[in-house]
Each structure stands twice: as structure tokens, then as C-alpha cells.
C-alpha positions as CSV (number, residue, x, y, z in Angstrom):
1,M,63.1,9.4,6.8
2,G,60.9,10.3,3.8
3,T,57.1,10.4,3.7
4,V,56.7,7.1,1.7
5,S,59.2,5.2,3.9
6,S,57.4,6.6,7.0
7,I,54.1,5.3,5.8
8,R,55.6,1.9,4.7
9,S,57.2,1.5,8.1
10,G,53.8,2.1,9.8
11,R,54.7,5.6,11.0
12,N,52.1,8.3,10.4
13,A,53.3,11.0,8.0
14,E,51.1,13.8,9.4
15,D,51.9,16.3,6.6
16,I,50.0,14.4,4.0
17,W,46.8,15.0,6.0
18,K,47.3,18.8,6.0
19,C,46.9,19.0,2.2
20,L,43.6,20.6,1.2
21,Q,43.5,18.6,-2.1
22,C,42.9,21.9,-4.0
23,H,45.2,20.7,-6.8
24,R,47.0,24.0,-7.0
25,C,50.3,22.3,-6.7
26,S,49.5,20.1,-9.6
27,M,48.4,23.1,-11.7
28,V,51.6,25.1,-11.1
29,C,54.2,22.3,-11.1
30,P,56.7,23.1,-13.9
31,K,57.5,19.4,-14.3
32,D,53.8,18.5,-14.7
33,I,53.8,16.3,-11.7
34,H,50.4,15.5,-10.3
35,V,51.3,16.2,-6.7
36,S,47.7,16.0,-5.4
37,A,47.3,12.5,-6.8
38,L,50.5,11.5,-5.1
39,I,49.3,12.9,-1.8
40,L,46.0,11.0,-2.2
41,D,48.0,7.8,-2.9
42,L,50.1,8.4,0.2
43,R,46.9,9.0,2.3
44,N,45.5,5.8,1.0
45,M,48.6,3.9,1.9
46,D,48.6,5.5,5.4
47,S,44.9,4.8,6.0
48,Q,45.5,1.1,5.1
49,K,47.9,1.0,8.0
50,G,45.1,2.4,10.2
51,N,46.5,6.0,10.4
52,V,43.6,8.2,9.8
53,P,43.1,11.5,11.7
54,E,40.1,11.7,13.9
55,I,38.4,14.4,11.9
56,F,38.4,12.2,8.8
57,Q,37.1,9.3,10.8
58,R,34.2,11.4,12.1
59,E,33.5,12.6,8.5
60,A,33.5,9.0,7.3
61,K,31.0,8.0,10.0
62,A,28.7,11.0,9.2
63,L,28.9,10.1,5.4
64,K,27.8,6.5,6.1
65,A,25.1,7.5,8.5
66,D,23.5,10.5,6.6
67,G,25.0,10.5,3.1
68,F,26.7,13.8,3.9
69,I,29.8,14.9,5.7
70,S,27.9,17.7,7.3
71,V,24.2,18.6,7.2
72,P,23.5,22.3,7.3
73,K,22.5,23.7,10.7
74,G,21.4,26.9,12.2
75,R,22.1,30.0,10.2
76,M,22.9,27.9,7.1
77,V,19.4,26.4,7.1
78,V,17.9,30.0,7.3
79,L,20.1,31.2,4.4
80,R,19.2,28.2,2.2
81,K,15.5,28.8,2.9
82,D,15.9,32.5,2.1
83,L,17.5,31.5,-1.2
84,G,14.7,29.2,-2.0
85,L,16.8,26.0,-1.7
86,R,15.4,22.8,-0.4
87,E,16.1,21.6,3.1
88,I,18.9,19.1,3.3
89,T,18.2,16.1,5.5
90,K,19.4,12.6,5.6
91,S,20.0,11.4,2.1
92,D,17.4,9.1,0.6
93,S,20.2,7.1,-1.0
94,V,22.2,6.3,2.1
95,S,21.7,2.6,1.7
96,E,22.8,2.8,-1.9
97,L,25.8,4.8,-0.9
98,N,26.7,2.3,1.8
99,E,26.4,-0.5,-0.7
100,I,28.9,1.2,-3.0
101,L,31.3,2.0,-0.1
102,E,31.1,-1.6,1.0
103,K,31.9,-2.9,-2.5
104,E,34.9,-0.5,-2.7
105,G,36.3,-1.7,0.6
106,F,35.4,1.4,2.7
107,P,36.0,0.4,6.3
108,S,32.8,-0.5,8.3
109,D,32.1,0.7,11.8
């Protein structure tokens, strides 16, 4: 059974979640097929069926809570300070981000 039929039948097509979304496949495709866009469409179809890997669920929760998928910790904080970069904390615009996500149909907790 193909990936699209697996998703349509409610079965998780796990390979679509392994894609890094680097777009290399789209850049080198001799037929000019935008493979990465197809993968994203398949992920969206799969997620609408409730099939989202745990790591992506955790990242979505972090995004809604802090405005970031991950806030720098430990050594990264020190390196950022050494480079003269500002400290990254919870985003000031989390409420605005959540408003946009809600309007776009992003699942709530």
C-alpha cells in the first residue's frame, strides 16, 4: 500500500516523518517535482488523522508555551553571552503567536 493510501486509510506512514525538510530532493529532482512540498502535504493529511510523532507533539507544546521549539540552555547560553547575543527567554509575543495558531486551526492542548 502506498504512502497516500496508508494515510487515507488512517494508517500512519512513518517514513514521511523521517524527512528533514531540507528541500534537497526538490532541488535535484530532474522532473522539477517539489518533493518536499508533497511530503509536507502528506504530513498534514496524516496529522489531521491524529498521527503525529511524540517529538513533534512536544515541540508544538513548547512553541505554544514559550514561542520557541527549544530555548537555549547550559553551554549554549554561555556561548551566546560570549558572542554578545541577547538572552533568549519566553517570547514576548506568545499570546500573539497563539492567536495566529488558533486562527489557522493549530490543535489546542
